[in-house]
N, C-alpha and C positions, 0 to 999 in steps of 0.2 A: 927702487925698481918701479917703473911706471905701470899703470893698470893694464895697458895693452900687452906689455911683456908678461905680466902675471896671468892674464887671460890666455895667452898662447901656451904658457906652461901648464895651465889647468886643462886646456884642450888636449895637450899631448898625453895627459894621464886619464883622459876621459871624463873630466868634470865639466858641467855646464856652468859657465861664469855669468850668464845673463842675469842682470838685476842685482848682482852681488856687489857690495862695497869692497874696497881693498882689504880691510881687516878680515871680513867674513871669508873672502876668497882665499887669502893667504892661510887662514886657519883651516879651511877645507882642504887645501893642498897639503898642509902639514899632516892632517889626519889621514888623508888618502895615502900618504907616503909612510905611514906608521910612526909618525913622530908626535910629540906633544903639541897640541894646538894652542901655543902660548904667545903667538905674535901680538905685540903691543898690549900685553897684560900687565905691564909695569913690574915684571919680575926682575929684581935687581941682581939676583945671584945666578944669572944664566951661565950654564956650563957647556952650552952647545957651540963650541968654537968653529965648527965647520958648517954651521947653518947658513944657507944662502940668503936668509932674511935678516941676519944679524945687523948689518949696516943700517937697514931701514928701521929696525926695532929699537936697538939700544940708544941711539941719539934721543929718541922721544922719551925714554925712561930717564935719561940724565937731565933733561929739561924739567921734568916733574920733580926730581929729587932736590 
């Protein structure tokens, strides 16, 4: 997901995305939605199958492993 799309999602839930990097913004959205702020933390045992960030997050983890 591109930063512009993420910023729109943040705005919809009332978060100010100004000056935030992608990882910071995604984690802020996760927290605001009541989820674990785990995006791009290299967590290899992710059980959040319905997470909308999963596609962006897991490929990075696989490259590190």
